[in-house]
N, C-alpha and C positions, 0 to 999 in steps of 0.2 A: 239542573247541571250533575249536582252530588250525587243524586240518586241515582242516575243512572251511570255514571265512573262506577258508582258501588256496586251497579248490576252488572256491570261488563267486568267488572275483578271476579265479583261471586260466581261468574260464567266458568272463568277459567278453572279447567278441572285437570289436575296433577297426577289422579288416581293414587292419592296417600293411604287409602285403605284395602286397596282391591289391583289385581294385578294390570297392568298395562292392556289396551287391548289389541287387536292384532292390526286394525288400521293406522293406530297410531305410532307403531313401529318405525325406527328410523335406519337408513343407509348406512352404509360405509363413512359415506363422506362427512356426515354430521359429525362423526366420535374423532375422525382423522382432523378435523378444523377443531372442535372442541378441547379434545388434547393439547395442540400447537400452540390455542390459544390460552388457555389455563396456565400452561407450563411453561409459556413463554413468559413471565409475566415479569413486573416491575420489581421484585424481591430477586430476583437474578443479579440485578445490579448492586445487589447486598453480596449474598453468597457468595459469588463469586470473587469478589475483594475480600471477604473474610478467609477463604483459603489462603490469598495470597499473604496475608498479616498472620495467619498461623504456619506461616513457614513449608508450605508443602511443595515437596522437589518435583520438577517440571516430569519428570516420568513419573511419579508415584500418582500426579495429578492427572496425567491423561490415561496412564491403565486403568486407575482407579475407576474412572469415568466411566469406561470399555465396560467393565466387566459389574461395577455396581448399577448401573442403568439397564445391563443385561439380564440383570436379574429381575431388576422390577417391572420390568415388562414381560418376563416371565410367570409374575406374580400377579398382575392384572390378568394376563391370559389365561391361566391355566388354574387358579385358586380363586379368584373372584366373578369371571366372566361365565363362566357355565352355571354356577349359581343362578346369577342374575338372570340370567334368559330361561332358567327349567321356570323359577319362583314367580319374577318378573313382580316383586315387591320390592318397596322403599326397605332400607336395614333396617330401620325404625318399626314399622310393622312385622317385617321376619324377625326380630328381636323378642318383641312385644308376644307373639306367637309359641316362642323360645322360652322366655323368662318372665315373663309375667307383667302385669301392667306397671304395678309397683316399682319392681326391679329396673325395668327398663325407661321408668321417667325419671329414677333419678339419671341413667345413664345419660337419658338424653339430656339434660339441662347438664352434665360435665361436657358433654357432646358437644352443644352449642356455643356453649362460653369457649371451648377450645377454639371453633369454627369461625367465631368473632373477634378470635384476639389474631388467628390468622389473617383472617382477613380484614380485620384494622391496618396489620402491617402493611398491605396492600396499597392501601389506602393513603395512607402517611408517606409511603412512597412514591402513589401517583401524584400528589399535594405538593411534595419537592419538584416535578416538574411545572405542576399546573399556575405555581408560583412566580417562576423565572419573570414571564412579561411584565408583571405587576411591582417587580425589582421587590418583592417580600420576602423579610431576612426567613432564611431558611432554621429552622432548628439543627446544632448537629449531632451525631446519634450519639452522642455521648450526654448529651440534654436528657433529662426526667421528665421536665415539665414541658406544656407549650410555652413559647417563648416572644409569642406576639397576637395580639388580635387578628392581626392577617392571616398569621397560620391558622388559626382556630377557623376562619372562615372560608378558606380556602380549603379544609379539611372536608366540613360540614357540606360545602357545595358540591366536591366530588363525592364524598358519601352519600350524598341526594341520587346523584345521576346512578350509582351502582344498585345503590336499590331498587329503585325504578326498575331498573333492567330483571333482577332479579325476581319483583312481583309479576313481572309477565311472562315466566314459568321458563322452562327448560328450551320450547322452541326458539323461544326468542334467543335466549344466552347463548343455543347454538348457531343461531343467523349470525350475531353480534360476533361470535368468533372467528364463524368461516371467513368472514368479510377482513377481519383485522388482522390475523393471523400470518398470510404470504407477507401483507406488507410492515409487519414487526421484525420477522425475521430479516426481512432485505436490509430494515434499518441495523438491526446490530451487526450483521454482518459487515456493512458499510462502516459503519463508525469503529469497528477495530479495521480495518484495513486504513481510514484515513490517518489514524494516528498515531499506523505502524513506524512511519519515513522517523517522526520524532523521538521513536524508540533505538534508531539505526536499522530498521528489518526492511532488504530491499530484496531479499529473496526468502526460499524456504529454507535453507543452507544458516543462512544469518538470523533466522526466525527463531530455530530451533538453537541457536547458541543466546542470543537475546533471551529467551524464554527461560534460559537455566540461570543467567547470570543476572538479570535484572529482573525478572518478573515473579515467577517460581524459583527461587533459588535456595530453599530448604532452608532458610532463617527465619525464624518468628518473630514479628515485632517485641519488643520488652511490654511484658507482660502478658503476652498470649502461650498460649502451649503448642508443643509442636506437634503437629500432625504429618501422617505417615500416610503409606499406599490403603492400609487397611482404616483408617478414617473417610478417605475419600471414597472408597466402595459401600462402607455400610454407610454412608450419608446418604451414597449418589442412592443404594437399594431401599433403605427406609427415610429417606425425607419423606415422602408419600406412605408409608407404613399405613397409614389410618386409612388410606383411599382403598390400597388394594390385599393387603394382610387383614388389615382390620374390616374388610370387606365395605368400606363409607360410600362406594362409588355401586356397590348394588342399584344404588337408587338413581344413579346414571348409564349403567348398563344396562337396565332393563327396557329400557327402549332399545336395543339392539334385536337384528332381526339374527343373528348369531353368534355365539361366544367366539369364534374366529375375529371378532371387532374387538375385542379384548387386546389383541396387536397393534390397535390404533393410537395405542398409547405411547408405542414407537415416536410419532411426531414428537410428542411431548418431552420426552424422555432424549434422543440422540439431537435434537432441533433446540428444543428449550432448553432442556441442562445442560449437555455436552456444550452445544455451541455458544449458547448462554454464557456458560460460567466461565468458560472458557475467553469469550469477550467481554465479558465485562473486568476479568481479570485485566485483562491489557490494556483498557481505558484506564481502571487505576495506577498501574503503572506508570502511562502515558501522562494520566493527573499530580503525578509526585503526591501521592498516598491519599489525595481527597476523594471520600468516599462516599458522599452525597449522593443520592441516585441521578436524580433531577441533572444537578451542575456539572457532573460525568458526564451524561450525555449531549447535553446544550454544548459543552466545548470539544466534543468529538465531533457531531454529526449537526450544531446549531438547532433549529426550532425543531428540524422533523425528529431530532432524539431526543428533544422534550416531550415530545407530543408522543414519542414511543413508547417513553417512562409510564406518561397519560394512561394511555390506553391501554398497557402491559399490565398495570395494577388495576383495570377495569375487569379484562376479561379474567383475571383470576380471582379478583373478587366475587365477582358476577355469582358463579357457581358455588363460590362459599357459601354465602349469604344465603343462597336458595336452598345447600343443604341444613342449614344451619335455622332457618325458616320450617323445613319440612320434621327438623327435630323438635322443636316447639310444637308446633302442630300437632304433634302424634301424641302430645301431653292433653291437648287441648281440642279435642278432635271435632268440637262444634262453632270451633271460632276459625273462621275461611284463612285458608293459607297465606292471602295477602296481606290479612292484618297482623297476622303475624310475624310476616318477614317484613313487614312497615317496623315496626318494635324491634327485631333483631339486627333492620340495620342503622337504627337509633344506635344502639349498644354498640356496635360495632363502630359504627362512626366516633364515639367517644373517646373506645379505647386507643384510638387513630390518631389522636389529641396528643399521643404520651411517646415521645421519640425512641424513649428507651427500650420500648416494643421490639421495635425495627434490631435495637444494636444485639438485641438478643437471639435474634432470631436463629440460629442454626440448635441451640440449646432447647430454646422452645417448640421449635421443629420438631426435634427431638424426643423430647418428654409428649408432647401432643401424640406423636404416633405410638408410644410407650404406652400412654394411658388409655387407649383405644383398641390395641391390639389383641387383649386376651377375649373380646368380644367374637371378635371375627375368629379367632380359635375356635370358640363355642358355635358362632354357625358353621364351622366346614364341620366339624367333629358329629354337628346336629345332622349334617346333612348326607354326609360320606358313610360315615361309621356308628354311631349309634343304631340305627335300623340293622344292621350286620351282628348287631350283639343281642338282638331280639328283645330294644329298649326302642320307647316312643321318640319319634321325632318331632317338635312341635310340641313340647311336654305339657306346658301351659297352658295352650289353647286345648290339646285335647282333652286335659282335664280340668279344666276350668279351674285353672288358680289363677291366681293375682302374683305369684310369686315363688321363683324356682329358686329354691335355696342353695342347689349342685351349683349353680349358673353365677348368683352371688357370692358364693364361697371362692369359689375360681377365679373369678375378677380381683377381689379384695386381695386374695393371698398370693394370685400372680404377682401382683403392685408391689406388695409388702416383700417378696424373695426377690423381685428386680432391685428395691430400695436397698436389701440389704449387702447384696451383690455391690451396689453401687456405693454405698458409704463405708462399710465394712470391707469391700474385697476390692475395692479400690478399681471396680471396672466400671468405665466410660460409659456415659448411658447411650453414644452412640452405637455400644455393640449389644446392649441387652435386649434389643426385640427380637433377634433369632432365639435364643436359650427361652426367652419369654414364652416365645409361641409355642412351643415343646410344654414348656411345664403347664400352659394351661391346657393345652390338651388332653395332657396327661392326665392331671387333675380334673378335669370334666368326665373324661371315661369312667374314672375311678368312682368319684362323687356321684355321677349319673347312675352307675351298677348299684350304690350303696342306698340314696337316695326315693329313686321310683322304685326298687325292691319294698323299701319301708312304708312309703306310702299307697302304693295302690293295692298291696298286700289285704287291707281291709276292704277293700274297695271287692277286690275279687271275693273274698270270702262271701261279703255282704251280696254279690250274685250270685254265687254258687249256692247258697240258703234260700235265696228267693225262688227260685227254681224247682225246689223239691217239692 
């Protein structure tokens, strides 16, 4: 039985080190459902309330969400998707060809850990809903450590389910998301409408009045910084910076038949983010400041709301653990992906035990995108600009080098410069992604010109001498 199961899992081929073949490409529907499912997430029940406590005004919120999410969609469709369908490789194998095995191994460890912590927050959010029927005491978002054995058991149960789906591969993840996404969206909307009368909302006009005075009134809760239009815009744009500008979704969009499928991210951004963040803001106002996702949803939509939080956590954590598994598997290519994903799922589940991970979600998401962003800039420059400069794309692969110093210096220097801007110039982390991308792009161009000339010159002289 065990041998048979292991053989079946071994037979799952996710094309970790080769292009996705033509017969495995997916249609538009797969990506519409996956993006809607992944970004209509349990964490939206956290992010929406955090905008409220940071004192965003209603006009700043709505306009910021519109602009920021539009920029995110364009980043997926214009920056990430064309490269994905051209090379059809995972992010990790593409980086290995550019940066070399040594450098990309270090990057993949950082990448996988970031994915684990992000997926862990989603498991924790789902667990707050699973524990409701069993009257399990849920930790507050200000708790640092697990608060009960029941909470720990719930987290491990949810983590096990999510890990199993991630092990089964992209096709099953896509099917799961397509089934769940439409229902979750309806529950989010229904829950918000259900509590509106409690806030005195009976028409569109009264909604806008209540929105400005009782929900997004522009006054931050004591101890929280004040957010503006620019905070909302840049957070909405860069909440998934690692996926689009950071090129993380090369691993997903490599299955797309056309690059235009990058616009399928619209369902995630305008349904998942705009709608869900607004709805969860309404729910937290009606809950008189309660911000734990499961109880918020249960109090507004009953058991359907609790189930929605649970499944929303699953549909987001599934592809996140899948990506983390691919990252680690690329370091140990001789180990089957399902075994690596199983280990990643365990690490993620352990991280989910700590509620503080959820409370710091806004800062963590911004940091996680910032750390991975420079490699996305390197991939973009390597694909479009480097050949036009007469330099070699996929440099490490071409010269059979395990380490591309130009890429390594670019990654580290960009992060150090961003940290300098944050600590010494006072620029908040939400705003560093854009200048950071241009810093990384410029550094990689300059360093590649110096590095490739220095390294390839002896090689060219040797070849020239041997030809006479």
